[in-house]
C-alpha positions in Angstrom: -6.9 -34.3 -39.9 -5.7 -38.1 -40.8 -8.6 -40.4 -42.0 -8.0 -44.1 -40.5 -8.9 -47.0 -43.2 -8.1 -49.9 -44.6 -4.9 -48.6 -46.0 -3.4 -47.6 -42.9 -3.9 -51.8 -41.7 -2.5 -52.4 -44.7 0.3 -50.2 -44.3 1.4 -51.2 -40.6 0.7 -54.7 -42.4 3.2 -54.3 -44.8 5.6 -52.4 -42.6 5.9 -55.8 -40.4 5.8 -57.9 -43.1 8.9 -55.9 -44.3 10.1 -55.6 -41.2 10.0 -59.5 -40.8 11.5 -59.6 -43.8 14.1 -57.7 -43.1 15.0 -59.3 -40.1 15.2 -62.5 -41.6 16.9 -61.5 -45.1 19.1 -59.1 -44.0 19.5 -58.3 -40.2 20.3 -62.4 -39.3 22.6 -62.8 -41.3 24.4 -59.0 -40.6 24.6 -60.4 -37.0 25.8 -63.5 -38.1 28.2 -61.9 -40.1 29.0 -59.1 -36.8 29.0 -62.2 -34.3 31.6 -64.1 -36.8 33.7 -60.7 -36.8 33.5 -60.5 -33.0 34.2 -63.7 -32.3 37.2 -63.8 -35.4 38.4 -60.6 -33.5 38.6 -62.2 -29.7 40.0 -65.1 -31.5 43.0 -62.9 -33.0 43.1 -61.1 -29.6 43.2 -64.2 -27.8 46.0 -65.7 -30.0 48.2 -62.1 -29.5 47.8 -62.4 -25.6 48.9 -65.8 -25.9 51.8 -64.6 -28.0 52.9 -62.2 -26.0 52.8 -64.4 -22.9 54.7 -66.3 -24.6 56.8 -63.7 -25.7 57.2 -62.0 -22.5 58.7 -65.2 -20.9 61.0 -66.1 -23.5 62.3 -62.4 -22.6 62.4 -63.2 -19.1 63.9 -67.2 -19.9 67.0 -65.0 -22.1 67.6 -62.3 -20.0 67.9 -65.0 -16.7 70.1 -67.1 -19.2 72.3 -63.4 -20.0 72.8 -63.0 -16.0 73.7 -66.4 -15.6 76.4 -66.4 -18.9 77.2 -62.8 -17.2 78.0 -64.6 -13.4 79.6 -67.1 -15.3 82.0 -65.2 -17.3 82.6 -62.9 -13.9 84.0 -66.4 -12.1 85.9 -67.1 -15.2 87.7 -63.6 -15.3 88.3 -63.5 -11.8 89.6 -67.2 -11.6 91.8 -66.3 -14.6 92.7 -63.4 -12.8 93.6 -65.6 -9.5 95.7 -67.7 -12.1 97.5 -64.8 -13.7 98.1 -63.4 -10.0 99.4 -67.3 -9.2 101.6 -67.4 -12.2 102.8 -63.7 -12.3 103.8 -64.6 -8.4 105.8 -67.7 -9.7 107.4 -66.2 -12.1 108.5 -62.7 -10.4 110.0 -65.2 -7.6 111.6 -67.8 -10.2 113.0 -64.5 -11.4 114.1 -62.7 -8.4 115.8 -66.3 -7.6 117.8 -66.5 -11.1 118.8 -62.4 -10.5 119.8 -63.2 -6.6 121.6 -66.2 -8.2 123.3 -64.4 -11.1 124.1 -61.6 -8.6 125.9 -64.2 -7.0 127.7 -65.4 -9.4 128.6 -61.8 -10.4 130.2 -61.4 -6.6 131.6 -64.7 -6.9 133.5 -64.0 -9.9 134.5 -60.5 -9.1 135.7 -62.2 -5.8 138.0 -64.7 -7.5 139.4 -61.7 -10.1 140.2 -59.6 -7.5 142.2 -62.3 -5.6 143.2 -62.7 -9.1 144.5 -59.1 -9.6 145.8 -59.0 -5.8 147.7 -62.2 -6.4 148.7 -60.5 -9.7 149.5 -57.3 -8.0 151.5 -58.8 -4.9 154.0 -60.4 -7.9 154.1 -57.2 -9.7 154.9 -55.7 -6.3 157.6 -57.7 -5.4 159.5 -57.5 -8.5 159.1 -54.2 -8.3 160.3 -53.7 -4.7 163.1 -56.5 -4.9 164.4 -54.2 -8.4 163.9 -51.1 -6.9 165.9 -52.2 -3.6 168.9 -53.6 -5.9 169.1 -50.4 -7.4 169.1 -48.5 -4.1 171.2 -51.0 -2.9 173.3 -51.4 -5.7 173.7 -48.1 -5.6 175.1 -47.6 -2.2 177.4 -50.2 -2.6 
């Protein structure tokens, strides 16, 4: 059986003194260090959250800018295509006019050449007919 005497009281008192000393020397500083670490961790977590929030905002702004640039480029591309179509139509019209003009000039040259050839052939025909008539008339007389 356990005997209760003055050593147990001394041991209980020693236990409470040890707890008090450990509380002041070890547990409180340890709690303070742990509390400081927790606060540091929470501060770092808050900074990380803030950074993530700012990063997401920046990415949203960048996405918006990229979208705006794409829209602007598409509008410019459409404008260039319209200008190209207008310029192409204008050049095609100019080329068609020039081709029609050249065709008219060629037709006129052909007509003039035909008229000259016809006149030349008419003269040659008259000379040949006259020669043939002289030969035929000269023989028959």
